[in-house]
N, CA, C and O atoms as a CHARMM CRD file, in Angstrom:
* protein
*
  356
    1    1 MET  N    123.27100  17.20800 146.11400 PROA 1      0.00000
    2    1 MET  CA   121.91600  16.70000 146.12900 PROA 1      0.00000
    3    1 MET  C    121.42800  15.92200 144.56200 PROA 1      0.00000
    4    1 MET  O    120.54600  15.09600 144.33100 PROA 1      0.00000
    5    2 ALA  N    122.39200  16.57500 143.68900 PROA 2      0.00000
    6    2 ALA  CA   122.35900  15.87400 142.27000 PROA 2      0.00000
    7    2 ALA  C    122.85300  14.58500 142.26900 PROA 2      0.00000
    8    2 ALA  O    122.36500  13.72200 141.53900 PROA 2      0.00000
    9    3 VAL  N    123.81200  14.36500 143.04700 PROA 3      0.00000
   10    3 VAL  CA   124.37200  12.92000 143.13600 PROA 3      0.00000
   11    3 VAL  C    123.84700  12.00700 144.12900 PROA 3      0.00000
   12    3 VAL  O    124.53400  11.02400 144.40800 PROA 3      0.00000
   13    4 GLY  N    122.70800  12.18500 144.71900 PROA 4      0.00000
   14    4 GLY  CA   122.15500  11.50600 145.63600 PROA 4      0.00000
   15    4 GLY  C    122.02700  11.67000 147.14000 PROA 4      0.00000
   16    4 GLY  O    121.53600  10.84700 147.91300 PROA 4      0.00000
   17    5 ALA  N    122.64500  13.09400 147.50000 PROA 5      0.00000
   18    5 ALA  CA   122.59300  13.30100 148.98500 PROA 5      0.00000
   19    5 ALA  C    121.31800  13.63400 149.31700 PROA 5      0.00000
   20    5 ALA  O    120.46800  13.91100 148.47100 PROA 5      0.00000
   21    6 ARG  N    121.10200  13.62500 150.61900 PROA 6      0.00000
   22    6 ARG  CA   119.85800  14.28700 150.96400 PROA 6      0.00000
   23    6 ARG  C    119.75200  15.41800 151.84900 PROA 6      0.00000
   24    6 ARG  O    120.74200  15.54300 152.57000 PROA 6      0.00000
   25    7 ALA  N    119.01100  16.12600 151.98100 PROA 7      0.00000
   26    7 ALA  CA   118.79000  17.42900 152.49400 PROA 7      0.00000
   27    7 ALA  C    119.59700  17.53700 153.67500 PROA 7      0.00000
   28    7 ALA  O    120.42100  18.44300 153.80100 PROA 7      0.00000
   29    8 HSD  N    119.35100  16.43000 154.76600 PROA 8      0.00000
   30    8 HSD  CA   119.79200  16.56900 156.06400 PROA 8      0.00000
   31    8 HSD  C    121.44500  16.35100 155.94000 PROA 8      0.00000
   32    8 HSD  O    122.23700  16.94800 156.66900 PROA 8      0.00000
   33    9 GLU  N    121.80100  15.49200 155.00200 PROA 9      0.00000
   34    9 GLU  CA   123.24300  15.30400 154.93100 PROA 9      0.00000
   35    9 GLU  C    124.09600  16.51100 154.53700 PROA 9      0.00000
   36    9 GLU  O    125.15700  16.82100 155.08000 PROA 9      0.00000
   37   10 ILE  N    123.45400  17.20500 153.44500 PROA 10     0.00000
   38   10 ILE  CA   123.98800  18.46400 153.15000 PROA 10     0.00000
   39   10 ILE  C    124.13600  19.61500 154.23800 PROA 10     0.00000
   40   10 ILE  O    125.19700  20.23300 154.33700 PROA 10     0.00000
   41   11 VAL  N    123.12200  19.86500 154.99100 PROA 11     0.00000
   42   11 VAL  CA   123.32600  20.71100 156.04300 PROA 11     0.00000
   43   11 VAL  C    124.40000  20.17700 157.15800 PROA 11     0.00000
   44   11 VAL  O    125.32800  20.85000 157.60800 PROA 11     0.00000
   45   12 LYS  N    124.09700  18.89600 157.49100 PROA 12     0.00000
   46   12 LYS  CA   125.31200  18.25900 158.15100 PROA 12     0.00000
   47   12 LYS  C    126.45600  18.61500 157.82500 PROA 12     0.00000
   48   12 LYS  O    127.19900  19.07100 158.69300 PROA 12     0.00000
   49   13 MET  N    126.83700  18.51000 156.64100 PROA 13     0.00000
   50   13 MET  CA   128.07400  18.47400 155.95000 PROA 13     0.00000
   51   13 MET  C    128.57200  19.94300 156.17700 PROA 13     0.00000
   52   13 MET  O    129.68000  20.12300 156.68400 PROA 13     0.00000
   53   14 ILE  N    127.79600  20.97200 155.82100 PROA 14     0.00000
   54   14 ILE  CA   127.98400  22.57400 155.94300 PROA 14     0.00000
   55   14 ILE  C    128.23000  22.90700 157.20400 PROA 14     0.00000
   56   14 ILE  O    129.21600  23.60900 157.42800 PROA 14     0.00000
   57   15 VAL  N    127.38000  22.46700 158.29500 PROA 15     0.00000
   58   15 VAL  CA   127.44600  22.62300 159.71100 PROA 15     0.00000
   59   15 VAL  C    128.85400  22.24200 160.20100 PROA 15     0.00000
   60   15 VAL  O    129.61300  23.02100 160.77900 PROA 15     0.00000
   61   16 GLY  N    129.11300  20.97900 159.91000 PROA 16     0.00000
   62   16 GLY  CA   130.46400  20.69200 160.15500 PROA 16     0.00000
   63   16 GLY  C    131.62200  20.93900 159.69700 PROA 16     0.00000
   64   16 GLY  O    132.62800  20.57600 160.30700 PROA 16     0.00000
   65   17 GLN  N    131.66700  21.50300 158.71100 PROA 17     0.00000
   66   17 GLN  CA   132.67700  22.25700 158.24300 PROA 17     0.00000
   67   17 GLN  C    132.75900  23.66200 158.92000 PROA 17     0.00000
   68   17 GLN  O    133.86100  24.13700 159.19600 PROA 17     0.00000
   69   18 GLY  N    131.86600  24.17500 159.12700 PROA 18     0.00000
   70   18 GLY  CA   131.83000  25.43100 159.73800 PROA 18     0.00000
   71   18 GLY  C    132.28200  25.42300 161.31000 PROA 18     0.00000
   72   18 GLY  O    133.01100  26.26400 161.83600 PROA 18     0.00000
   73   19 LEU  N    131.65600  24.22400 161.98100 PROA 19     0.00000
   74   19 LEU  CA   131.94200  24.29900 163.25500 PROA 19     0.00000
   75   19 LEU  C    133.68000  23.71200 163.47900 PROA 19     0.00000
   76   19 LEU  O    134.43500  24.17900 164.33200 PROA 19     0.00000
   77   20 LYS  N    133.92900  22.96500 162.82000 PROA 20     0.00000
   78   20 LYS  CA   135.37000  22.43400 162.55200 PROA 20     0.00000
   79   20 LYS  C    136.54400  23.78100 162.65300 PROA 20     0.00000
   80   20 LYS  O    137.50600  23.85200 163.41800 PROA 20     0.00000
   81   21 LEU  N    136.13700  24.70300 161.70100 PROA 21     0.00000
   82   21 LEU  CA   136.75800  26.02400 161.81300 PROA 21     0.00000
   83   21 LEU  C    136.42700  26.67900 162.98300 PROA 21     0.00000
   84   21 LEU  O    137.37100  27.27300 163.50400 PROA 21     0.00000
   85   22 THR  N    135.32000  26.74600 163.57100 PROA 22     0.00000
   86   22 THR  CA   135.25000  27.56100 164.60700 PROA 22     0.00000
   87   22 THR  C    135.91900  26.87700 166.09700 PROA 22     0.00000
   88   22 THR  O    136.34700  27.57000 167.02000 PROA 22     0.00000
   89   23 LEU  N    135.90000  25.70400 166.08700 PROA 23     0.00000
   90   23 LEU  CA   136.56300  25.03700 166.98300 PROA 23     0.00000
   91   23 LEU  C    138.10300  25.57100 167.08300 PROA 23     0.00000
   92   23 LEU  O    138.58500  26.17700 168.04000 PROA 23     0.00000
   93   24 ILE  N    138.73900  25.21600 165.90900 PROA 24     0.00000
   94   24 ILE  CA   140.02700  25.57600 165.93700 PROA 24     0.00000
   95   24 ILE  C    140.35600  27.20900 166.14800 PROA 24     0.00000
   96   24 ILE  O    141.39500  27.57400 166.69600 PROA 24     0.00000
   97   25 GLY  N    139.48400  28.01800 165.71600 PROA 25     0.00000
   98   25 GLY  CA   139.38100  29.32400 166.22500 PROA 25     0.00000
   99   25 GLY  C    139.23000  29.66900 167.68900 PROA 25     0.00000
  100   25 GLY  O    139.96400  30.47000 168.26800 PROA 25     0.00000
  101   26 VAL  N    138.18600  28.98200 168.27400 PROA 26     0.00000
  102   26 VAL  CA   137.96400  29.08900 169.48400 PROA 26     0.00000
  103   26 VAL  C    139.55300  28.50300 170.33100 PROA 26     0.00000
  104   26 VAL  O    140.07600  29.09100 171.27800 PROA 26     0.00000
  105   27 LEU  N    139.92500  27.59000 169.86500 PROA 27     0.00000
  106   27 LEU  CA   141.11100  27.22000 170.62000 PROA 27     0.00000
  107   27 LEU  C    142.23100  28.07000 170.48300 PROA 27     0.00000
  108   27 LEU  O    142.95100  28.32600 171.44700 PROA 27     0.00000
  109   28 VAL  N    142.43300  28.53600 169.32300 PROA 28     0.00000
  110   28 VAL  CA   143.72900  29.48700 169.11900 PROA 28     0.00000
  111   28 VAL  C    143.05500  31.03200 169.88500 PROA 28     0.00000
  112   28 VAL  O    143.76100  31.91900 170.36500 PROA 28     0.00000
  113   29 GLY  N    141.98500  31.03600 169.84700 PROA 29     0.00000
  114   29 GLY  CA   141.49900  32.48500 170.83600 PROA 29     0.00000
  115   29 GLY  C    141.65300  32.27300 172.34600 PROA 29     0.00000
  116   29 GLY  O    141.85000  33.23200 173.09200 PROA 29     0.00000
  117   30 PHE  N    141.56500  31.05000 172.78000 PROA 30     0.00000
  118   30 PHE  CA   141.69100  30.70100 174.15600 PROA 30     0.00000
  119   30 PHE  C    143.04400  30.79200 174.61200 PROA 30     0.00000
  120   30 PHE  O    143.36700  31.26800 175.70000 PROA 30     0.00000
  121   31 LEU  N    144.04400  30.19700 173.51800 PROA 31     0.00000
  122   31 LEU  CA   145.37000  30.17400 173.96500 PROA 31     0.00000
  123   31 LEU  C    145.73600  31.69400 173.91900 PROA 31     0.00000
  124   31 LEU  O    146.32300  32.15800 174.89700 PROA 31     0.00000
  125   32 GLY  N    145.44700  32.47600 172.90200 PROA 32     0.00000
  126   32 GLY  CA   145.88600  34.08100 172.86500 PROA 32     0.00000
  127   32 GLY  C    145.39000  34.62800 173.91500 PROA 32     0.00000
  128   32 GLY  O    146.00600  35.62900 174.28100 PROA 32     0.00000
  129   33 ALA  N    144.07300  34.19500 174.82800 PROA 33     0.00000
  130   33 ALA  CA   143.53100  35.00400 175.62900 PROA 33     0.00000
  131   33 ALA  C    144.45100  34.73000 177.08300 PROA 33     0.00000
  132   33 ALA  O    144.64200  35.60200 177.93100 PROA 33     0.00000
  133   34 ILE  N    144.93600  33.40500 177.15500 PROA 34     0.00000
  134   34 ILE  CA   145.62300  33.12100 178.07300 PROA 34     0.00000
  135   34 ILE  C    147.01300  33.79000 178.14300 PROA 34     0.00000
  136   34 ILE  O    147.57600  34.11000 179.19000 PROA 34     0.00000
  137   35 ALA  N    147.49400  33.95900 176.89600 PROA 35     0.00000
  138   35 ALA  CA   148.65800  34.71200 176.81800 PROA 35     0.00000
  139   35 ALA  C    148.55000  36.17000 177.19800 PROA 35     0.00000
  140   35 ALA  O    149.39300  36.68100 177.93500 PROA 35     0.00000
  141   36 VAL  N    147.67800  36.74900 176.78000 PROA 36     0.00000
  142   36 VAL  CA   147.32500  38.26600 177.30800 PROA 36     0.00000
  143   36 VAL  C    146.94800  38.18900 178.44400 PROA 36     0.00000
  144   36 VAL  O    147.72900  38.82000 179.15600 PROA 36     0.00000
  145   37 ALA  N    146.22800  37.78500 178.95400 PROA 37     0.00000
  146   37 ALA  CA   145.86200  37.58200 180.53200 PROA 37     0.00000
  147   37 ALA  C    147.10900  37.39200 181.30000 PROA 37     0.00000
  148   37 ALA  O    147.32400  38.04600 182.32100 PROA 37     0.00000
  149   38 HSD  N    147.91000  36.54600 180.85400 PROA 38     0.00000
  150   38 HSD  CA   149.32100  36.31000 181.40700 PROA 38     0.00000
  151   38 HSD  C    150.22400  37.53000 181.49300 PROA 38     0.00000
  152   38 HSD  O    151.02400  37.60200 182.42600 PROA 38     0.00000
  153   39 LEU  N    150.15400  38.44300 180.62900 PROA 39     0.00000
  154   39 LEU  CA   151.03300  39.57800 180.15900 PROA 39     0.00000
  155   39 LEU  C    150.32700  40.78700 181.04400 PROA 39     0.00000
  156   39 LEU  O    150.94100  41.70500 181.58700 PROA 39     0.00000
  157   40 LEU  N    149.14400  40.61200 181.06100 PROA 40     0.00000
  158   40 LEU  CA   148.33100  41.88700 181.90900 PROA 40     0.00000
  159   40 LEU  C    148.05300  41.37600 183.24700 PROA 40     0.00000
  160   40 LEU  O    147.05700  41.85200 183.79100 PROA 40     0.00000
  161   41 LYS  N    148.72600  40.50600 183.88700 PROA 41     0.00000
  162   41 LYS  CA   148.17500  40.08900 185.31400 PROA 41     0.00000
  163   41 LYS  C    148.31100  41.09400 186.35100 PROA 41     0.00000
  164   41 LYS  O    147.52700  41.11100 187.30000 PROA 41     0.00000
  165   42 ALA  N    149.17600  41.86200 186.24200 PROA 42     0.00000
  166   42 ALA  CA   149.30300  43.04900 186.90700 PROA 42     0.00000
  167   42 ALA  C    148.05800  44.06600 186.80200 PROA 42     0.00000
  168   42 ALA  O    147.81500  44.81000 187.75300 PROA 42     0.00000
  169   43 MET  N    147.37100  44.08600 185.78000 PROA 43     0.00000
  170   43 MET  CA   146.38800  45.09300 185.61600 PROA 43     0.00000
  171   43 MET  C    144.75000  44.36700 186.04800 PROA 43     0.00000
  172   43 MET  O    143.66800  44.94700 186.13600 PROA 43     0.00000
  173   44 LEU  N    144.98200  43.34000 186.19800 PROA 44     0.00000
  174   44 LEU  CA   143.41400  42.34000 186.37800 PROA 44     0.00000
  175   44 LEU  C    143.24500  42.43600 187.81500 PROA 44     0.00000
  176   44 LEU  O    143.90900  41.79700 188.63100 PROA 44     0.00000
  177   45 PHE  N    142.30400  43.28200 188.09000 PROA 45     0.00000
  178   45 PHE  CA   142.08500  43.25400 189.78700 PROA 45     0.00000
  179   45 PHE  C    140.90100  42.50900 189.95400 PROA 45     0.00000
  180   45 PHE  O    140.00900  42.53700 189.10600 PROA 45     0.00000
  181   46 GLU  N    140.83300  41.86800 190.95200 PROA 46     0.00000
  182   46 GLU  CA   139.92900  40.82900 191.52000 PROA 46     0.00000
  183   46 GLU  C    139.11300  39.95800 190.51200 PROA 46     0.00000
  184   46 GLU  O    137.92600  39.63400 190.54100 PROA 46     0.00000
  185   47 VAL  N    140.33300  39.60700 189.39600 PROA 47     0.00000
  186   47 VAL  CA   139.91500  38.63400 188.42600 PROA 47     0.00000
  187   47 VAL  C    140.99600  37.72300 188.44700 PROA 47     0.00000
  188   47 VAL  O    142.13200  38.19600 188.43600 PROA 47     0.00000
  189   48 THR  N    140.83100  36.42300 188.47800 PROA 48     0.00000
  190   48 THR  CA   141.87100  35.61200 188.25200 PROA 48     0.00000
  191   48 THR  C    142.42900  35.42900 186.83800 PROA 48     0.00000
  192   48 THR  O    141.59600  35.48300 185.93400 PROA 48     0.00000
  193   49 MET  N    143.61200  35.23800 186.53100 PROA 49     0.00000
  194   49 MET  CA   144.15200  35.18100 185.19100 PROA 49     0.00000
  195   49 MET  C    143.34900  33.89600 184.31600 PROA 49     0.00000
  196   49 MET  O    143.14900  33.88200 183.10200 PROA 49     0.00000
  197   50 TRP  N    143.01900  33.00100 185.15800 PROA 50     0.00000
  198   50 TRP  CA   142.29400  31.53600 184.47700 PROA 50     0.00000
  199   50 TRP  C    140.60300  31.82400 185.01300 PROA 50     0.00000
  200   50 TRP  O    140.03300  31.21700 185.92000 PROA 50     0.00000
  201   51 ASP  N    140.12300  32.75000 184.29400 PROA 51     0.00000
  202   51 ASP  CA   138.57000  33.00500 184.63800 PROA 51     0.00000
  203   51 ASP  C    137.83200  32.30900 183.66400 PROA 51     0.00000
  204   51 ASP  O    137.50600  32.72500 182.55300 PROA 51     0.00000
  205   52 ALA  N    137.52400  30.87500 184.33100 PROA 52     0.00000
  206   52 ALA  CA   137.06500  29.82900 183.52600 PROA 52     0.00000
  207   52 ALA  C    135.59700  30.26600 183.25700 PROA 52     0.00000
  208   52 ALA  O    135.29000  30.03300 182.08800 PROA 52     0.00000
  209   53 PHE  N    134.68900  30.77800 183.91800 PROA 53     0.00000
  210   53 PHE  CA   133.61800  31.35500 183.29000 PROA 53     0.00000
  211   53 PHE  C    133.34600  32.29700 182.25000 PROA 53     0.00000
  212   53 PHE  O    132.30900  32.31600 181.58600 PROA 53     0.00000
  213   54 THR  N    134.21700  33.00100 182.14200 PROA 54     0.00000
  214   54 THR  CA   134.40300  33.93000 181.07800 PROA 54     0.00000
  215   54 THR  C    134.64300  33.41100 180.04900 PROA 54     0.00000
  216   54 THR  O    133.90400  33.63800 179.09000 PROA 54     0.00000
  217   55 PHE  N    135.80000  32.51300 179.91800 PROA 55     0.00000
  218   55 PHE  CA   136.44900  31.97000 178.62300 PROA 55     0.00000
  219   55 PHE  C    135.46800  30.75100 178.54300 PROA 55     0.00000
  220   55 PHE  O    135.80600  30.14800 177.52500 PROA 55     0.00000
  221   56 GLY  N    134.62600  30.22900 179.01200 PROA 56     0.00000
  222   56 GLY  CA   133.71500  29.10800 178.85500 PROA 56     0.00000
  223   56 GLY  C    132.43300  29.91000 178.22700 PROA 56     0.00000
  224   56 GLY  O    131.98100  29.51900 177.15000 PROA 56     0.00000
  225   57 ALA  N    132.00400  30.73000 178.71600 PROA 57     0.00000
  226   57 ALA  CA   130.73000  31.41100 178.28700 PROA 57     0.00000
  227   57 ALA  C    131.03600  32.09400 176.79700 PROA 57     0.00000
  228   57 ALA  O    130.21500  32.09700 175.88000 PROA 57     0.00000
  229   58 ILE  N    131.99400  32.50900 176.74800 PROA 58     0.00000
  230   58 ILE  CA   132.59200  33.53200 175.26900 PROA 58     0.00000
  231   58 ILE  C    132.77400  32.30000 174.29800 PROA 58     0.00000
  232   58 ILE  O    132.34300  32.36700 173.14700 PROA 58     0.00000
  233   59 GLY  N    133.36200  31.26900 174.73300 PROA 59     0.00000
  234   59 GLY  CA   133.81400  30.28700 173.87000 PROA 59     0.00000
  235   59 GLY  C    132.31000  29.65100 173.36100 PROA 59     0.00000
  236   59 GLY  O    132.08000  29.48100 172.16400 PROA 59     0.00000
  237   60 LEU  N    131.34100  29.33100 174.40300 PROA 60     0.00000
  238   60 LEU  CA   130.04100  28.79300 173.87400 PROA 60     0.00000
  239   60 LEU  C    129.27900  29.52800 173.16700 PROA 60     0.00000
  240   60 LEU  O    128.55600  29.07700 172.27800 PROA 60     0.00000
  241   61 LEU  N    129.37000  30.97200 173.54600 PROA 61     0.00000
  242   61 LEU  CA   128.67800  31.79000 172.45400 PROA 61     0.00000
  243   61 LEU  C    129.02600  31.61500 171.08200 PROA 61     0.00000
  244   61 LEU  O    128.23700  31.19100 170.23700 PROA 61     0.00000
  245   62 VAL  N    130.41900  31.99900 170.82300 PROA 62     0.00000
  246   62 VAL  CA   130.97000  31.79100 169.66800 PROA 62     0.00000
  247   62 VAL  C    130.63400  30.59200 168.84600 PROA 62     0.00000
  248   62 VAL  O    130.49200  30.64200 167.62500 PROA 62     0.00000
  249   63 ILE  N    130.48500  29.25500 169.73600 PROA 63     0.00000
  250   63 ILE  CA   130.14900  28.01500 168.96300 PROA 63     0.00000
  251   63 ILE  C    128.68400  27.92000 168.51700 PROA 63     0.00000
  252   63 ILE  O    128.37700  27.43200 167.42900 PROA 63     0.00000
  253   64 CYS  N    127.87800  28.35500 169.30600 PROA 64     0.00000
  254   64 CYS  CA   126.52700  28.62100 169.12100 PROA 64     0.00000
  255   64 CYS  C    126.20100  29.50600 168.02600 PROA 64     0.00000
  256   64 CYS  O    125.31100  29.27800 167.20600 PROA 64     0.00000
  257   65 LEU  N    126.97600  30.55500 168.03900 PROA 65     0.00000
  258   65 LEU  CA   126.55000  31.52700 166.78500 PROA 65     0.00000
  259   65 LEU  C    127.19400  30.82700 165.60700 PROA 65     0.00000
  260   65 LEU  O    126.55800  30.99000 164.56600 PROA 65     0.00000
  261   66 ALA  N    128.26700  30.10600 165.49700 PROA 66     0.00000
  262   66 ALA  CA   128.71800  29.59800 164.65800 PROA 66     0.00000
  263   66 ALA  C    127.73700  28.47900 163.83300 PROA 66     0.00000
  264   66 ALA  O    127.53600  28.36200 162.62400 PROA 66     0.00000
  265   67 ILE  N    127.26300  27.78300 164.86800 PROA 67     0.00000
  266   67 ILE  CA   126.15800  26.63100 164.24600 PROA 67     0.00000
  267   67 ILE  C    124.99700  27.40900 163.43800 PROA 67     0.00000
  268   67 ILE  O    124.44000  27.06800 162.39500 PROA 67     0.00000
  269   68 LEU  N    124.79600  28.57700 164.25000 PROA 68     0.00000
  270   68 LEU  CA   123.50700  29.24300 163.64000 PROA 68     0.00000
  271   68 LEU  C    123.83800  29.76100 162.25000 PROA 68     0.00000
  272   68 LEU  O    123.08300  29.58000 161.29500 PROA 68     0.00000
  273   69 ALA  N    125.21900  30.53900 162.15500 PROA 69     0.00000
  274   69 ALA  CA   125.54100  31.14400 160.78300 PROA 69     0.00000
  275   69 ALA  C    126.04100  29.84300 159.77200 PROA 69     0.00000
  276   69 ALA  O    126.18200  30.12500 158.58200 PROA 69     0.00000
  277   70 SER  N    126.29600  28.52600 160.17700 PROA 70     0.00000
  278   70 SER  CA   126.24100  27.76100 159.10700 PROA 70     0.00000
  279   70 SER  C    125.00500  26.91400 158.70300 PROA 70     0.00000
  280   70 SER  O    124.85000  26.34500 157.62200 PROA 70     0.00000
  281   71 TYR  N    124.12600  26.93100 159.79100 PROA 71     0.00000
  282   71 TYR  CA   122.96700  26.28400 159.53800 PROA 71     0.00000
  283   71 TYR  C    121.99900  27.05700 158.53900 PROA 71     0.00000
  284   71 TYR  O    121.24800  26.44200 157.78300 PROA 71     0.00000
  285   72 ILE  N    122.07100  28.53000 158.58900 PROA 72     0.00000
  286   72 ILE  CA   121.26000  29.26400 157.48800 PROA 72     0.00000
  287   72 ILE  C    121.56500  28.81400 156.24800 PROA 72     0.00000
  288   72 ILE  O    120.75900  28.16800 155.57800 PROA 72     0.00000
  289   73 PRO  N    122.83800  29.14300 155.81700 PROA 73     0.00000
  290   73 PRO  CA   123.42100  28.66700 154.62600 PROA 73     0.00000
  291   73 PRO  C    123.04400  27.32100 154.16200 PROA 73     0.00000
  292   73 PRO  O    122.53400  27.12500 153.05900 PROA 73     0.00000
  293   74 GLY  N    123.29400  26.43000 154.98700 PROA 74     0.00000
  294   74 GLY  CA   122.88500  24.85800 154.68800 PROA 74     0.00000
  295   74 GLY  C    121.68500  24.72800 154.35500 PROA 74     0.00000
  296   74 GLY  O    121.47600  24.06600 153.33900 PROA 74     0.00000
  297   75 GLY  N    120.51300  25.31000 155.09200 PROA 75     0.00000
  298   75 GLY  CA   119.27600  25.21100 154.61300 PROA 75     0.00000
  299   75 GLY  C    119.10200  25.78500 153.35300 PROA 75     0.00000
  300   75 GLY  O    118.48300  25.15200 152.49800 PROA 75     0.00000
  301   76 ARG  N    119.56100  26.90100 153.11000 PROA 76     0.00000
  302   76 ARG  CA   119.29000  27.52200 151.70700 PROA 76     0.00000
  303   76 ARG  C    119.88800  26.65500 150.56300 PROA 76     0.00000
  304   76 ARG  O    119.53100  26.56700 149.38800 PROA 76     0.00000
  305   77 ALA  N    120.73900  26.13800 151.12800 PROA 77     0.00000
  306   77 ALA  CA   121.57300  24.99400 149.73600 PROA 77     0.00000
  307   77 ALA  C    120.67100  24.06100 149.51100 PROA 77     0.00000
  308   77 ALA  O    120.51200  23.73600 148.33400 PROA 77     0.00000
  309   78 THR  N    119.91200  23.44100 150.48000 PROA 78     0.00000
  310   78 THR  CA   118.78900  22.59000 150.14900 PROA 78     0.00000
  311   78 THR  C    117.79800  22.82600 149.32200 PROA 78     0.00000
  312   78 THR  O    117.44500  21.93500 148.55000 PROA 78     0.00000
  313   79 ARG  N    117.18900  24.02500 149.33100 PROA 79     0.00000
  314   79 ARG  CA   116.07300  24.86000 148.62900 PROA 79     0.00000
  315   79 ARG  C    116.51200  24.84600 147.09300 PROA 79     0.00000
  316   79 ARG  O    115.71300  24.81900 146.15700 PROA 79     0.00000
  317   80 ILE  N    117.73700  24.86500 146.98700 PROA 80     0.00000
  318   80 ILE  CA   118.18800  25.06300 145.38300 PROA 80     0.00000
  319   80 ILE  C    117.96200  23.95100 144.61700 PROA 80     0.00000
  320   80 ILE  O    118.16100  22.84100 145.11000 PROA 80     0.00000
  321   81 ASP  N    117.49000  24.09800 143.22900 PROA 81     0.00000
  322   81 ASP  CA   117.19300  23.12600 142.34300 PROA 81     0.00000
  323   81 ASP  C    118.68000  22.75200 141.96400 PROA 81     0.00000
  324   81 ASP  O    119.48300  23.57900 141.53200 PROA 81     0.00000
  325   82 PRO  N    118.96600  21.38400 142.17700 PROA 82     0.00000
  326   82 PRO  CA   120.45000  20.73800 141.85000 PROA 82     0.00000
  327   82 PRO  C    120.54100  20.99700 140.14400 PROA 82     0.00000
  328   82 PRO  O    121.60400  21.38700 139.65900 PROA 82     0.00000
  329   83 LEU  N    119.73500  20.82900 139.56800 PROA 83     0.00000
  330   83 LEU  CA   119.90800  21.24900 138.06100 PROA 83     0.00000
  331   83 LEU  C    120.20400  22.66800 137.64200 PROA 83     0.00000
  332   83 LEU  O    120.76300  22.89800 136.56900 PROA 83     0.00000
  333   84 THR  N    119.90000  23.45900 138.33300 PROA 84     0.00000
  334   84 THR  CA   120.20500  24.99500 138.39500 PROA 84     0.00000
  335   84 THR  C    121.38100  25.33900 138.79000 PROA 84     0.00000
  336   84 THR  O    122.05800  26.17200 138.18800 PROA 84     0.00000
  337   85 ALA  N    121.84200  24.59200 140.10000 PROA 85     0.00000
  338   85 ALA  CA   123.15200  24.96400 140.57200 PROA 85     0.00000
  339   85 ALA  C    124.20300  24.12600 139.64300 PROA 85     0.00000
  340   85 ALA  O    125.28600  24.68400 139.46700 PROA 85     0.00000
  341   86 MET  N    124.02400  22.92500 139.06300 PROA 86     0.00000
  342   86 MET  CA   124.97700  22.61800 137.95500 PROA 86     0.00000
  343   86 MET  C    125.26200  23.21900 136.87300 PROA 86     0.00000
  344   86 MET  O    126.37600  23.15500 136.35200 PROA 86     0.00000
  345   87 LYS  N    124.15600  23.96200 136.34800 PROA 87     0.00000
  346   87 LYS  CA   124.27000  24.80300 135.27600 PROA 87     0.00000
  347   87 LYS  C    125.09700  26.15900 135.44800 PROA 87     0.00000
  348   87 LYS  O    125.72200  26.65700 134.51100 PROA 87     0.00000
  349   88 HSD  N    125.04300  26.75200 136.82100 PROA 88     0.00000
  350   88 HSD  CA   125.79000  27.78400 136.95400 PROA 88     0.00000
  351   88 HSD  C    127.26700  27.44400 137.37600 PROA 88     0.00000
  352   88 HSD  O    128.10300  28.31500 137.61700 PROA 88     0.00000
  353   89 GLU  N    127.48900  26.19700 137.43600 PROA 89     0.00000
  354   89 GLU  CA   128.95000  25.83100 137.99900 PROA 89     0.00000
  355   89 GLU  C    129.78000  25.47200 136.66600 PROA 89     0.00000
  356   89 GLU  O    130.96300  25.14100 136.74600 PROA 89     0.00000
């Protein structure tokens, strides 16, 4: 904000960075879950190895929580006085 950024741009940047990391984590987690489900397919009763609802619901929940978890610090960052923040850096 000290160099001309607006409050919504700061929040957008922080949420975007958090969302990018979250999407990478969800993708890695999805691939890991598929691998583990493949290894445990003999123990999965009445559930297919490709349970799309469960994978989708958990992925969506994690993404929503990550957006919320990024939005809160982003909002706080916009309320800090730029001169005070620059003095502490």
